[in-house]
LOLUM-856890 format. One record per residue (C-alpha): residue number from 1; x, y, z. Coordinates in nm, 2 decimals, decimal comma, padded with zeros to 4 digits. Example, Ala and Ser with C-alpha at 12.3 -4.5 7.8 and 13.67 -1.06 7.14 Angstrom:
 num     xx     yy     zz
   1  01,23 -00,45  00,78
   2  01,37 -00,11  00,71
//
This chain:
 num     xx     yy     zz
   1  05,47  04,99  10,28
   2  05,21  04,75  10,13
   3  05,22  04,41  10,30
   4  05,16  04,12  10,07
   5  05,25  03,84  10,32
   6  05,37  03,84  10,68
   7  05,67  03,62  10,72
   8  05,49  03,41  10,97
   9  05,20  03,35  10,73
  10  05,45  03,24  10,46
  11  05,62  03,00  10,71
  12  05,28  02,85  10,81
  13  05,15  02,82  10,45
  14  05,46  02,65  10,32
  15  05,55  02,44  10,63
  16  05,88  02,61  10,61
  17  06,16  02,66  10,87
  18  06,28  03,01  10,95
  19  06,65  03,07  10,92
  20  06,79  03,39  11,06
  21  06,59  03,69  11,16
  22  06,30  03,72  10,92
  23  06,15  04,06  10,84
  24  05,80  04,11  10,97
  25  05,65  04,11  10,62
  26  05,72  04,12  10,24
  27  05,55  04,34  09,98
  28  05,61  04,12  09,68
  29  05,74  03,79  09,54
  30  06,00  03,73  09,27
  31  06,17  03,44  09,10
  32  06,40  03,67  08,90
  33  06,67  03,89  09,05
  34  06,67  04,11  08,74
  35  06,32  04,23  08,82
  36  06,32  04,18  09,20
  37  06,23  04,49  09,40
  38  06,36  04,59  09,74
  39  06,17  04,41  10,02
  40  06,04  04,12  09,81
  41  06,08  03,75  09,89
  42  06,30  03,57  09,64
  43  06,20  03,21  09,56
  44  06,51  03,02  09,44
  45  06,33  02,80  09,19
  46  06,53  02,55  08,99
  47  06,43  02,57  08,62
  48  06,53  02,39  08,31
  49  06,83  02,63  08,24
  50  06,89  02,81  08,57
  51  06,89  02,74  08,94
  52  06,77  03,03  09,16
  53  07,00  02,92  09,44
  54  07,29  03,03  09,22
  55  07,16  03,39  09,24
  56  07,16  03,45  09,62
  57  07,42  03,72  09,60
  58  07,22  03,90  09,32
  59  06,91  03,87  09,54
  60  07,09  04,04  09,83
  61  07,22  04,31  09,60
  62  06,87  04,38  09,47
  63  06,74  04,42  09,82
  64  06,54  04,10  09,88
  65  06,37  04,09  10,22
  66  06,42  03,71  10,24
  67  06,49  03,41  10,03
  68  06,30  03,08  10,01
  69  06,55  02,80  09,95
  70  06,56  02,42  09,94
  71  06,70  02,24  10,25
  72  06,95  02,06  10,04
  73  07,10  02,39  09,92
  74  07,12  02,55  10,27
  75  07,48  02,45  10,34
  76  07,61  02,64  10,04
  77  07,39  02,94  10,12
  78  07,42  02,99  10,49
  79  07,73  03,20  10,45
  80  07,52  03,47  10,27
  81  07,39  03,59  10,61
  82  07,04  03,64  10,45
  83  06,70  03,57  10,62
  84  06,56  03,26  10,47
  85  06,26  03,02  10,48
  86  06,39  02,67  10,43
  87  06,16  02,42  10,25
  88  06,19  02,08  10,09
  89  06,11  02,20  09,74
  90  06,09  02,56  09,64
  91  05,84  02,52  09,36
  92  05,61  02,31  09,57
  93  05,64  02,58  09,85
  94  05,53  02,84  09,59
  95  05,23  02,63  09,51
  96  05,14  02,60  09,87
  97  05,16  02,97  09,91
  98  04,94  03,01  09,60
  99  04,68  02,78  09,76
 100  04,69  02,99  10,07
 101  04,64  03,31  09,86
 102  04,33  03,15  09,70
 103  04,19  03,04  10,03
 104  04,21  03,39  10,18
 105  04,08  03,59  09,89
 106  03,72  03,72  09,84
 107  03,79  03,82  09,49
 108  03,59  03,71  09,19
 109  03,84  03,48  09,02
 110  03,85  03,44  08,64
 111  04,07  03,20  08,45
 112  04,14  03,23  08,07
 113  04,27  02,97  07,83
 114  04,24  02,90  07,46
 115  04,45  02,85  07,15
 116  04,46  03,22  07,06
 117  04,36  03,54  07,24
 118  04,44  03,43  07,60
 119  04,67  03,72  07,69
 120  04,47  03,98  07,50
 121  04,15  03,87  07,67
 122  04,32  03,87  08,01
 123  04,46  04,22  07,95
 124  04,12  04,35  07,83
 125  03,95  04,21  08,14
 126  04,22  04,37  08,36
 127  04,16  04,70  08,19
 128  03,78  04,72  08,22
 129  03,76  04,57  08,57
 130  04,01  04,82  08,69
 131  03,74  05,09  08,63
 132  03,53  04,90  08,88
 133  03,77  04,81  09,16
 134  04,11  04,66  09,26
 135  04,22  04,40  09,00
 136  04,51  04,15  09,02
 137  04,61  03,98  08,70
 138  04,89  03,75  08,59
 139  05,19  03,94  08,45
 140  05,27  03,91  08,08
 141  05,22  03,54  07,98
 142  05,28  03,39  08,32
 143  05,06  03,09  08,23
 144  05,27  02,78  08,30
 145  05,36  02,55  08,59
 146  05,56  02,83  08,77
 147  05,38  03,14  08,62
 148  05,04  03,05  08,75
 149  05,14  02,97  09,11
 150  05,36  03,28  09,11
 151  05,07  03,50  08,99
 152  04,84  03,35  09,25
 153  05,09  03,39  09,53
 154  05,11  03,76  09,44
 155  04,73  03,80  09,48
 156  04,67  04,08  09,74
 157  04,42  03,99  10,01
 158  04,20  04,29  09,93
 159  04,17  04,25  09,55
 160  03,81  04,25  09,42
 161  03,89  04,07  09,09
 162  04,17  03,83  09,00
 163  04,24  03,72  08,65
 164  04,47  03,43  08,56
 165  04,59  03,31  08,22
 166  04,64  02,93  08,20
 167  04,83  02,78  07,90
 168  04,95  02,44  07,79
 169  05,12  02,26  07,50
 170  05,07  01,91  07,63
 171  04,77  01,72  07,78
 172  04,75  01,73  08,16
 173  04,92  02,07  08,21
 174  04,61  02,28  08,28
 175  04,45  02,04  08,53
 176  04,68  02,10  08,83
 177  04,70  02,47  08,76
 178  04,32  02,53  08,75
 179  04,28  02,33  09,07
 180  04,51  02,59  09,23
 181  04,32  02,89  09,08
 182  03,97  02,75  09,14
 183  03,79  03,01  08,93
 184  03,43  03,12  08,95
 185  03,44  03,19  08,58
 186  03,65  03,01  08,32
 187  03,68  03,13  07,96
 188  03,80  02,93  07,66
 189  03,86  03,18  07,38
 190  03,90  02,95  07,08
 191  04,03  02,61  06,97
 192  04,28  02,64  06,69
 193  04,59  02,47  06,55
 194  04,83  02,60  06,81
 195  05,07  02,34  06,95
 196  04,94  02,10  06,69
 197  05,27  01,92  06,69
 198  05,19  01,78  07,03
 199  04,84  01,66  06,94
 200  04,68  01,44  06,67
 201  04,39  01,69  06,59
 202  04,18  01,98  06,72
 203  03,96  01,75  06,92
 204  04,26  01,65  07,13
 205  04,35  02,02  07,18
 206  03,99  02,09  07,29
 207  04,00  01,81  07,54
 208  04,33  01,94  07,69
 209  04,18  02,29  07,71
 210  03,87  02,15  07,87
 211  04,07  02,05  08,17
 212  04,00  02,40  08,29
 213  03,64  02,30  08,37
 214  03,77  02,06  08,65
 215  03,87  02,36  08,87
 216  03,56  02,57  08,84
 217  03,40  02,61  09,19
 218  03,05  02,48  09,25
 219  02,80  02,71  09,10
 220  03,06  02,86  08,87
 221  03,05  02,94  08,50
 222  03,22  02,81  08,18
 223  03,22  03,08  07,92
 224  03,27  02,94  07,56
 225  03,30  03,07  07,21
 226  02,96  02,98  07,06
 227  03,10  03,03  06,71
 228  03,38  02,78  06,76
 229  03,35  02,45  06,57
 230  03,44  02,27  06,90
 231  03,17  02,44  07,10
 232  02,95  02,12  07,12
 233  03,25  01,91  07,23
 234  03,35  02,17  07,50
 235  02,99  02,20  07,62
 236  02,96  01,83  07,67
 237  03,30  01,80  07,85
 238  03,20  02,09  08,08
 239  02,87  01,92  08,18
 240  03,04  01,58  08,22
 241  03,26  01,72  08,50
 242  02,96  01,89  08,67
 243  02,99  02,25  08,56
 244  02,64  02,39  08,64
 245  02,64  02,69  08,41
 246  02,78  02,67  08,05
 247  02,72  03,00  07,86
 248  02,83  03,11  07,51
 249  02,96  03,43  07,35
 250  02,96  03,51  06,97
 251  02,72  03,58  06,68
 252  02,54  03,25  06,73
 253  02,17  03,29  06,78
 254  02,18  03,10  07,11
 255  02,48  03,29  07,25
 256  02,40  03,45  07,59
 257  02,65  03,73  07,51
 258  02,57  03,80  07,15
 259  02,71  04,03  06,89
 260  02,42  04,20  06,71
 261  02,61  04,47  06,52
 262  02,97  04,55  06,43
 263  03,15  04,84  06,25
 264  03,52  04,76  06,19
 265  03,75  05,06  06,14
 266  04,12  05,08  06,08
 267  04,20  05,17  06,44
 268  03,89  05,08  06,64
 269  03,56  04,90  06,63
 270  03,21  04,99  06,73
 271  02,98  04,70  06,84
 272  02,63  04,64  06,96
 273  02,60  04,34  07,19
 274  02,32  04,18  07,38
 275  02,45  04,08  07,73
 276  02,20  03,85  07,90
 277  01,91  04,02  07,73
 278  02,03  04,38  07,77
 279  02,16  04,57  07,47
 280  02,47  04,79  07,49
 281  02,67  04,98  07,23
 282  03,04  05,05  07,28
 283  03,36  05,16  07,11
 284  03,66  04,93  07,13
 285  03,99  05,11  07,12
 286  04,16  04,83  06,93
 287  04,08  04,72  06,57
 288  04,01  04,37  06,44
 289  03,72  04,12  06,42
 290  03,92  03,88  06,64
 291  03,94  04,15  06,91
 292  03,56  04,19  06,89
 293  03,52  03,82  06,97
 294  03,75  03,84  07,27
 295  03,56  04,15  07,39
 296  03,23  03,95  07,39
 297  03,40  03,71  07,63
 298  03,52  04,01  07,84
 299  03,17  04,16  07,85
 300  03,02  03,82  07,95
 301  03,28  03,76  08,22
 302  03,24  04,11  08,36
 303  02,87  04,07  08,38
 304  02,90  03,74  08,55
 305  03,15  03,89  08,80
 306  02,89  04,15  08,90
 307  03,06  04,45  08,73
 308  02,86  04,77  08,64
 309  02,83  04,72  08,26
 310  02,80  05,09  08,16
 311  03,14  05,15  08,33
 312  03,29  04,85  08,16
 313  03,16  04,96  07,82
 314  03,31  05,31  07,86
 315  03,65  05,16  07,96
 316  03,67  04,97  07,64
 317  03,71  05,30  07,45
 318  04,05  05,34  07,62
 319  04,17  04,99  07,55
 320  04,52  04,97  07,39
 321  04,71  04,67  07,25
 322  05,02  04,54  07,44
 323  05,37  04,51  07,29
 324  05,39  04,23  07,04
 325  05,01  04,18  07,04
 326  04,89  04,43  06,79
 327  05,04  04,75  06,93
 328  05,06  05,02  06,67
 329  05,33  05,28  06,61
 330  05,33  05,58  06,39
 331  05,69  05,60  06,27
 332  05,86  05,91  06,14
 333  06,01  05,86  05,79
 334  06,20  06,15  05,64
 335  05,92  06,20  05,39
 336  05,62  06,15  05,62
 337  05,47  05,89  05,85
 338  05,42  05,51  05,83
 339  05,23  05,26  06,04
 340  05,39  04,97  06,22
 341  05,17  04,69  06,36
 342  05,37  04,48  06,61
 343  05,23  04,12  06,62
 344  05,57  03,97  06,69
 345  05,49  03,78  07,02
 346  05,31  03,47  06,89
 347  05,17  03,31  06,58
 348  04,96  03,02  06,46
 349  04,75  02,98  06,15
 350  04,44  03,13  06,31
 351  04,62  03,44  06,45
 352  04,81  03,48  06,12
 353  04,48  03,50  05,93
 354  04,36  03,76  06,18
 355  04,68  03,97  06,15
 356  04,66  03,96  05,77
 357  04,29  04,08  05,79
 358  04,41  04,35  06,03
 359  04,67  04,47  05,78
 360  04,40  04,49  05,51
 361  04,22  04,76  05,72
 362  04,53  04,96  05,79
 363  04,53  05,29  05,60
 364  04,81  05,37  05,35
 365  04,89  05,71  05,22
 366  05,07  05,88  04,93
 367  05,14  05,56  04,74
 368  05,22  05,36  05,05
 369  05,20  04,98  05,05
 370  05,07  04,71  05,29
 371  05,37  04,50  05,39
 372  05,34  04,16  05,56
 373  05,65  04,05  05,74
 374  05,61  03,69  05,85
 375  05,82  03,45  06,05
 376  05,79  03,09  06,15
 377  05,50  02,95  06,35
 378  05,63  02,70  06,61
 379  05,50  02,37  06,75
 380  05,31  02,26  06,45
 381  05,50  01,93  06,42
 382  05,43  01,72  06,10
 383  05,16  01,97  06,00
 384  05,41  02,26  05,98
 385  05,50  02,26  05,61
 386  05,13  02,23  05,50
 387  05,01  02,50  05,74
 388  05,29  02,74  05,64
 389  05,23  02,69  05,27
 390  04,86  02,74  05,33
 391  04,91  03,10  05,42
 392  04,95  03,17  05,05
 393  04,58  03,14  05,00
 394  04,52  03,40  05,28
 395  04,78  03,64  05,13
 396  04,63  03,59  04,78
 397  04,29  03,71  04,90
 398  04,43  04,00  05,09
 399  04,53  04,36  05,00
 400  04,90  04,28  05,09
 401  05,14  04,45  04,84
 402  05,47  04,31  04,97
 403  05,57  04,00  05,17
 404  05,89  03,96  05,36
 405  05,96  03,61  05,50
 406  06,23  03,46  05,71
 407  06,29  03,13  05,89
 408  06,33  02,76  05,78
 409  05,95  02,69  05,81
 410  05,86  02,99  05,61
 411  06,05  02,84  05,31
 412  05,73  02,64  05,24
 413  05,53  02,96  05,20
 414  05,80  03,13  04,99
 415  05,79  02,83  04,75
 416  05,41  02,89  04,70
 417  05,43  03,27  04,63
 418  05,53  03,42  04,30
 419  05,91  03,48  04,27
 420  05,89  03,85  04,20
 421  05,97  04,19  04,35
 422  05,66  04,16  04,58
 423  05,82  03,87  04,79
 424  06,15  03,85  04,96
 425  06,27  03,54  05,16
 426  06,57  03,52  05,39
 427  06,70  03,23  05,59
 428  06,69  03,41  05,92
 429  06,57  03,74  06,08
 430  06,92  03,89  06,09
 431  06,95  03,86  05,71
 432  06,60  04,01  05,67
 433  06,66  04,31  05,89
 434  06,86  04,53  05,65
 435  06,63  04,45  05,36
 436  06,32  04,55  05,55
 437  06,46  04,86  05,71
 438  06,58  04,98  05,36
 439  06,26  04,89  05,18
 440  06,00  05,08  05,39
 441  05,88  05,42  05,29
 442  05,65  05,70  05,38
 443  05,28  05,60  05,38
 444  05,35  05,23  05,42
 445  05,16  05,00  05,67
 446  05,39  04,72  05,80
 447  05,27  04,42  06,00
 448  05,52  04,20  06,17
 449  05,40  03,85  06,28
 450  05,58  03,54  06,41
 451  05,62  03,31  06,70
 452  05,81  03,47  06,98
 453  06,11  03,24  06,95
 454  06,17  03,35  06,58
 455  06,31  03,68  06,71
 456  06,10  03,91  06,50
 457  06,09  04,16  06,78
 458  06,43  04,25  06,65
 459  06,27  04,38  06,33
 460  06,03  04,60  06,54
 461  06,32  04,74  06,73
 462  06,52  04,80  06,42
 463  06,24  05,00  06,25
 464  06,17  05,20  06,57
 465  06,54  05,28  06,60
 466  06,57  05,39  06,23
 467  06,24  05,57  06,22
 468  06,15  05,69  06,58
 469  05,78  05,67  06,68
 470  05,58  05,99  06,67
 471  05,46  06,13  07,00
 472  05,13  05,94  06,99
 473  05,23  05,58  06,92
 474  04,88  05,45  06,87
 475  04,77  05,68  06,59
 476  04,82  05,54  06,23
 477  04,98  05,72  05,94
//
């Protein structure tokens, strides 16, 4: 059995009080009884919608080794006859355990933030560094006030690399999280109009993202997108808080991790890059110019972390997209194959443009069409109507043949597009589903893009149910 924490180390780190006979150790940490595995410690965190203390019975049924509970809740939980560590505040206890994990690790710690590309960059880093040694990375998009400490508390003592995604939608949210993570390397992928509803302009977003610099350890590195309009602002903010090394990635002539050649194909890219003066050529197993930019950050971070770059470059050939973030499926239509590009997890104007460009490169066959299925972009505030309507210019320049839209915010885009057979608008995703499923045909390339809360993952599921994926999901039609 793999030991993540001894119970005594947990008690000491959290200043907790043992209740009952604690197991000698736990092999994992969970805050969700639906995914909790036998022998893990269950932290009964109180969230906005649920209180983990209400799921004690479920934790026992799932085989939890122990529970971490609040002192105030103990009277109601004592009857469960479950080993517990009692603390004043469960989330604070998780943060204390996260801090202990950071103190004991000898891993190279990398933090990633940015308006777009955080999760994809983190996933690519995890993939390439796994070819070098033991890697720990935050799960899914665990990048908020509970996700970051949870991911850090799960850091095994013997990991060689640790990668954490840090997100925000308000000022002041990154600062306490990065001071827990204390990275040697911090990446900002790009500043764009995500969460613009909570900020006056892009400069404010950049300043909020720049909070990540405050946690970089002495002698550490800030790795910035040299092609970003906000590079100069970010560079200044990093130096103002004492970051000693500020390096850039991109096509810019002064980028230390520089793109010098790029061949974009429908299902992959081949790039030549100059990494701190040494040229390498590599194939990336995912398509898209935006992916290339993220990979430059990955190569830069891997180099700074001391990874063997030939091994890293070779691993990029095997890189695949994750669900909802560009994953491709070859679907079996009765008359042939069609391509589905699943971008349903998140959306903002910048990532919408990238997804539309990606659809342009997708091959179609036998009279097939390129179909863009677009849903609402959230958290744009008073800018929402203008930014949704502005997608019409991108679509007008693209090779898109059909556009399907759904959601109240997408009404602004629908009003700007020609009212013809090439555009269909529905009030919600449930109304759109039968139209889309009935409209697709052999040879089509379908790209589905929206903010996660819009529920466009339902459309992905509906197409996959009606037209099952071929054996090799990542090959196009």
